C-alpha positions in Angstrom: 14.1 34.8 42.2 11.5 31.9 41.7 12.5 31.7 38.4 16.5 31.3 39.5 15.0 28.3 41.6 13.6 26.4 38.5 16.6 26.7 36.4 18.4 23.4 37.4 15.3 21.6 36.6 14.5 22.9 33.2 18.4 22.7 32.7 18.0 18.9 33.1 15.0 18.8 31.2 16.6 20.3 28.0 19.3 18.2 28.6 17.2 15.3 29.0 15.4 16.0 25.5 18.8 16.6 24.1 20.1 13.1 24.9 16.5 11.5 24.1 17.0 11.2 20.3 20.0 11.0 18.6 21.0 12.2 15.2 21.5 10.0 12.4 23.9 10.6 9.2 24.9 7.5 7.7 26.2 6.8 4.3 27.1 3.8 2.1 28.1 3.1 -1.2 25.6 1.2 -3.1 25.2 -0.4 -6.4 22.0 1.4 -9.1 20.2 -1.7 -8.6 20.8 -2.6 -4.8 18.0 -4.0 -2.8 17.6 -1.7 0.5 15.9 -3.7 3.4 14.4 -0.8 6.0 12.5 -2.0 9.3 11.5 0.8 12.0 9.2 0.1 14.8 7.7 3.3 16.1 7.9 6.8 14.3 8.1 7.9 10.5 9.6 6.3 7.1 10.7 8.6 4.0 12.3 6.9 1.2 13.2 9.4 -1.6 15.0 8.5 -4.7 18.0 10.3 -6.1 20.5 9.2 -8.8 23.6 8.3 -6.7 24.9 5.2 -6.1 24.9 5.9 -2.3 22.3 5.3 0.9 21.9 8.1 3.0 20.2 8.0 6.4 19.1 11.2 8.3 17.0 11.6 10.9 16.7 10.8 14.7 17.0 7.4 16.7 14.4 7.4 19.3 15.6 7.1 22.9 16.1 3.3 24.1 17.2 2.2 20.4 20.3 0.4 19.4 22.9 2.3 17.5 21.8 2.4 14.2 23.9 1.0 11.1 23.8 0.6 7.5 25.0 -3.1 6.8 25.4 -5.4 4.0 27.3 -5.1 0.6 26.4 -2.8 -2.2 24.2 -4.7 -3.4 22.2 -5.9 -0.7 21.7 -3.1 2.2 19.7 -3.2 5.6 18.9 -0.3 8.0 17.1 -1.7 11.1 15.7 0.0 14.1 15.6 -2.4 17.1 15.2 -1.9 21.0 17.9 -2.5 23.2 18.1 -5.6 24.4 16.1 -7.6 21.5 16.9 -10.9 20.4 15.8 -10.0 16.6 12.7 -10.2 14.5 11.5 -6.7 13.5 8.3 -6.8 15.7 10.9 -7.4 18.7 8.4 -9.0 20.8 10.0 -8.8 24.4 12.1 -6.6 23.6 12.5 -2.8 25.5 8.7 -1.3 24.9 10.1 2.0 26.0 11.7 2.5 22.6 10.6 6.2 21.6 9.7 7.1 18.0 12.6 7.2 15.1 12.4 9.0 12.3 14.1 8.0 9.5 14.8 10.2 5.9 16.9 8.1 3.3 17.8 8.9 -0.1 18.4 5.7 -2.3 19.6 4.6 -6.0 16.3 5.2 -8.0 16.3 2.0 -9.6 16.9 0.2 -6.5 14.5 -2.2 -4.8 12.9 -1.7 -1.5 12.0 -4.3 1.3 10.2 -2.1 3.9 8.8 -3.2 7.3 7.2 -0.9 9.9 5.1 -1.1 12.7 3.4 2.6 13.9 4.7 4.4 11.8 3.5 6.3 8.8 5.7 5.4 5.4 6.1 7.5 2.2 7.9 6.4 -0.7 8.6 8.8 -3.9 10.5 8.9 -7.2 11.7 5.0 -7.5 12.1 3.9 -11.0 12.8 0.3 -12.1 13.0 -1.7 -8.7 10.5 -3.9 -7.3 8.9 -2.7 -4.0 7.8 -4.6 -0.8 6.0 -3.5 2.1 4.2 -4.5 5.3 2.9 -2.2 7.9 1.0 -2.9 11.0 -0.5 0.8 12.1 0.5 3.8 9.5 -0.1 4.8 5.9 1.7 4.3 3.1 2.3 6.4 0.5 4.0 5.2 -2.6 5.1 7.3 -5.4 7.0 5.1 -8.1 7.6 3.4 -11.2 8.0 -0.5 -10.4 7.2 -3.9 -12.1 6.2 -5.3 -8.9 4.1 -3.9 -6.2 3.5 -5.6 -2.4 1.8 -4.2 -0.2 0.6 -5.6 2.9 -1.8 -3.3 5.5 -3.1 -4.1 9.2 -4.4 -1.1 10.2 -3.4 1.6 7.7 -4.4 2.8 4.3 -2.7 2.6 0.9 -2.0 5.4 -1.5 -0.3 4.3 -4.5 0.9 6.7 -7.6 3.2 6.1 -10.4 2.8 3.2 -12.4 3.0 -0.3 -11.0 2.9 -3.4 -13.5 2.0 -6.0 -11.0 0.4 -5.2 -8.1 -0.7 -7.1 -4.7 -2.7 -4.6 -2.2 -4.2 -5.9 1.1 -5.6 -4.1 3.9 -7.4 -4.8 7.0 -8.8 -1.7 7.8 -8.0 1.0 5.4 -8.6 2.5 2.0 -6.7 1.6 -1.0 -6.8 4.3 -3.0 -4.6 3.2 -6.8 -5.6 5.4 -10.0 -2.6 3.8 -12.1 -2.8 -0.2 -12.2 -0.9 -2.1 -14.5 -2.1 -5.5 -16.3 -1.9 -7.6 -13.3 -3.7 -6.6 -10.2 -5.0 -8.3 -6.9 -6.8 -6.0 -4.2 -7.9 -6.7 -0.9 -9.9 -5.3 2.0 -11.7 -6.4 4.8 -13.2 -2.8 6.0 -11.9 -0.3 3.9 -12.7 1.8 0.8 -11.1 0.6 -2.9 -10.7 3.5 -5.4 -8.7 2.0 -8.2 -8.2 2.1 -12.1 -5.9 1.8 -14.5 -5.4 -1.0 -17.3 -5.4 -2.8 -19.3 -5.4 -5.4 -17.4 -4.9 -9.0 -18.2 -6.2 -10.2 -15.0 -7.9 -8.4 -11.8 -9.0 -10.1 -9.0 -10.9 -7.6 -6.1 -12.4 -8.9 -2.7 -14.1 -6.6 -0.3 -15.9 -7.4 2.6 -17.7 -4.3 4.0 -16.1 -1.3 2.0 -17.5 0.6 -1.0 -15.6 0.1 -4.7 -15.1 2.3 -7.7 -12.7 0.6 -10.2 -12.2 1.7 -13.8 -10.3 0.5 -16.4 -10.6 -2.1 -19.5 -9.2 -5.3 -20.6 -6.4 -6.8 -22.8 -7.4 -9.0 -25.5 -8.4 -11.9 -23.3 -8.3 -10.6 -20.1 -10.5 -11.0 -17.0 -11.8 -9.0 -14.2 -13.6 -11.0 -11.1 -14.9 -8.6 -8.1 -16.1 -10.2 -4.9 -18.1 -7.8 -2.3 -20.0 -8.6 0.8 -21.7 -5.6 1.7 -20.2 -3.1 -0.1 -21.4 -0.9 -3.1 -19.6 -1.9 -6.2 -19.7 0.6 -8.9 -17.3 -0.3 -12.1 -17.1 1.7 -15.3 -15.2 0.2 -18.5 -14.6 1.4 -21.8 -17.1 1.5 -24.4 -15.0 -0.7 -26.7 -14.4 -3.3 -24.2 -14.6 -6.7 -25.3 -16.2 -9.5 -23.2 -18.6 -11.5 -21.6 -19.9 -10.0 -18.5 -21.5 -12.0 -15.7 -22.8 -9.8 -12.7 -24.8 -10.9 -9.3 -26.1 -9.1 -6.3 -28.1 -11.5 -4.0 -30.0 -8.2 -2.1 -28.6 -4.9 -3.7 -29.5 -2.8 -6.7 -28.0 -4.3 -9.9 -27.9 -1.9 -12.9 -26.2 -1.7 -16.0 -25.5 0.3 -19.5 -24.9 -3.3 -21.0 -28.0 -5.4 -21.1 -31.0 -5.8 -18.6 -30.7 -7.3 -15.1 -33.3 -9.9 -14.6 -34.8 -11.1 -11.6 -35.8 -15.1 -10.4 -39.5 -15.9 -9.9 -39.1 -16.4 -6.3 -36.7 -15.2 -4.2 -34.5 -12.2 -3.7 -31.7 -11.4 -6.1 -30.9 -10.0 -9.6 -28.4 -11.5 -12.4 -27.3 -10.1 -15.9 -25.4 -11.9 -18.6 -24.2 -9.6 -21.7 -21.6 -9.7 -24.6 -19.5 -6.4 -24.8 -18.1 -6.3 -28.2 -16.6 -9.6 -29.5 -16.9 -10.9 -25.9 -13.3 -12.1 -25.8 -12.6 -11.4 -22.4 -14.5 -12.1 -19.0 -16.1 -9.9 -16.5 -17.1 -11.4 -13.8 -18.9 -9.4 -10.6 -20.9 -10.6 -7.5 -22.3 -8.5 -4.4 -24.3 -10.5 -1.9 -25.9 -7.2 -0.1 -24.2 -4.3 -1.9 -25.1 -2.0 -4.8 -23.7 -2.6 -8.2 -23.8 -0.6 -11.2 -21.4 -1.4 -14.6 -21.3 1.7 -16.4 -19.9 2.3 -20.2 -17.0 5.1 -20.9 -18.2 6.6 -23.7 
C-alpha cells in the first residue's frame, strides 16, 4: 500500500526525464568536400566519417536547448547547440545556464572539412580523410584520428590526442597533454603545463614550446629542415635518426645536458651548459633550449 502512495511521484519523475532530453534524428545532403561547422556547449561530440554525401546527426538534445537543425547548403553546413533565449555567439554568455548536456553523434562525408567548437564537451573525430580540421575546446579532451592536410587544435583545459596523419599541424593547450605520434612536415606544438609526446617527420619546420611540461620528441628533418624547442622547467628528450644532417645547438641554464652527438661544455663561471655539434653535412638546423629542465639528445640507430 505504501508503494501505491509513491506511484504518482515516480510517474512524474519518469515523465520529467523523458521530456528532459529530446532524441535527435536529422539528415542533410552534403557535397563530398563540404565544410561542416559543429558547436556544443555541454555534453559530447562524436564525428565519424562515412562514404555518403550526407550529414546525419543523432543523439539527445539537452533540456533547455533550442530545437536543433542542420542549416546551410550542401557545400557548407552548420549544427549548433544553443540555449533558449541566447543572443548568439558559440560561448552563449548570458544564455540559459541551466541547459543540460547534449550528446551529438554525427556522420559526415569522409573528405569533408570540419570546424568544431566545444565547451565542457569531450570530442572524438574518427576516419576523416582529405579535408582540413579546426577545433576549439574549452574543457574536454580532443581525440582526432584523421588524414588531413591541415589540423589546428586550441585547447584551454583538455588534452589532445592525434592519430592518422596531418601534413600541417598546430596543437596548443594550456593545461592538457599533447600526444601526437604521426606529425607531418610543418608542425607547431605549444603547452603551458602539459606533457608533449610526439613523433613523425621528416620535418621541414617544427617548433615546440612548453613552460612546465616534459617533452619526448622523435623524428628527423628534411634536407634543409629545422627543429626549434624551448622549455622553461620541463625535461626534454629529443631522438633523431642516425643519418640526420643538421647543425645542433643545445643549451640548458640549470639542467643536466647530455648528447650522443658531441660533448657538452660548461662556462668557467656560473651555471649552465651548452653544446654545438655537426650531424652529417650539417645542412639542417636543430636548436634546443631549456631553463631548469634536463636535456637529452639521442641518436636512433
